[in-house]
N, C-alpha and C positions, 0 to 999 in steps of 0.2 A: 678776684677770685669765690668770695663770699654768694656773690649771684649766680655764680655758674654750678657750685655744690646744692644750691637751692635748686635751680631748674633742674640738676639730675635726679635729685630727691624727687620733686613732683612729676618729672617723668616716669620713675620708678614706680611711684604709688598710682598715677595713672593707667600705666601698664599694666599692673597687678588688679586693679581695680576692671579694666575691659577682660581680663582672663575670667575673674569672679562674676563677671555679666554672660560671659559666653557658658562658661558653668552652669548657671543658674535656668540658661537657655534650655538646658540638656537634659534635666533630671528624668521625663520622660522617655528619653531615646535608649535603644540598644544597638548596640551592633553584633550583628549575624555575619560572622565570618567563616569562610572558605565554602560558602554555598554554590552550587552548580552554576554556570551563567552561561548564555546563550552564544550560539557560537558566529553566527551570520549578523551582520550590522541591522537588517533588519527586522528580526527576532529580539534582537537587543532590544531595538527601538520600542516595541512592545512587550516587552516582558514583564510579567505580572509579579512583583517582587512581592506584595502583600500576598496574593496565593502560595509563592515560594515559600514563605514565613510561616504561614498556617499550617499548610501541609507538613512542614518540617515540626510544628507543636504537635500536630497529630500523632506521625508515625514516629518523630523521634522522641519528643518531650513527655509523650504518654498526656496529653492534654484533650483529653474527649471533646468531641466537636469543637474544635476553638475557631472555626467558621462563624458560629453563632455566638460562643461565648468568650470570644475575645476580640475588641474593639480597637482598629486600628486606623489612626488618622490618616497617616501615609509612609509609603515605603519606597527607597528607591536606593540606586546602588550610588558609592560615591568613587572620583578618581577618574585618572582616565583607562580605557580599556588597554589592558595587554595581554595577549594572546596567552603567554603563560601562566598568568596571574589571575586569581578569581577576585574580583571586588568587593568590598564589603557591602551589606545592605544595612542602612541605617532606617529604624524602626521608630515611629512616632508614635506611643501607645495613647488612646484616650483615657483608660484608668491605669491611675499608678501599681495598683493590685495585679494588675494584668502582666505590669511591666517586672514586677520582681518576682510572680511567678517562674514567668520565663526564663529569668535569669537564673531563680534558683534551679529550678530542672535543668538549664542549660549546663550547670557546674558539677550535675550529679551525673552526667553521660561521661564515657570514655569514647569520642566519636573524633572524627578528623575536624568537625566545625567546632567553632567557639561562640559563646555568648556572653557579651560584657558591655559596661558602660561607656558613654559615648563621651570623651573628656576632650576639650580644645587641645592642640598639637603641643603646646608649653607644657601642658599639664601631663599630656601622655610622657615626655621626657622625662620630665621630673620623677613619676614612677617608675620608667624603666630605669632610670639609675639608683632607684632607691631597692630594684628586685632582689639584687646580689646580698643586700642586707637584712631584707626581709627573710632570706631563707637561711642566712647563717643563722638569727637568732632564734629562728625556729627548729633549726638544728640543735640548739642549744637550750631546747624545749621553753621559749620565752612566749609569753603571750603578746602578739602581733596582730596591728591592724594596718592597711594600707586605705587612708581616707583624703580622697582628694589628692594632693600633692604630697601629704605628708605622712611618714611613716611613724608609729607609735609601739613603743615596745615595753611590755610589761607599765599598760599606761602611760 
């Protein structure tokens, strides 16, 4: 029984380490959700996600001349295409400052699209479960922050 408990604990530690490594590989990434997607298979194959994000930054986030001022390493859609849904675009920024500026400006708008950090699925699930507690604490005028997969209330 002792060796089974030890294996279980080691498995849990390794799983947490994997989540941590996944998250550390994503600090320069943002998810742009609800960005229009091409309808036909041929146009989806040649979709310019970088261009769409830069246009959104210019027109919606009021970032002047984003094509010359923002450096994007790569941008692509994630997930399987379904006609009724828009897949998010993952954008890897070359400079962390560009990422933080886009994220900050994305939160200031009241538009149909959203801009947010990319997290592993397990961390997304943890965050989703913590949101009701975050909302409840904010309604009670407490200082809150949701960092990675942990909710802090009044520090």
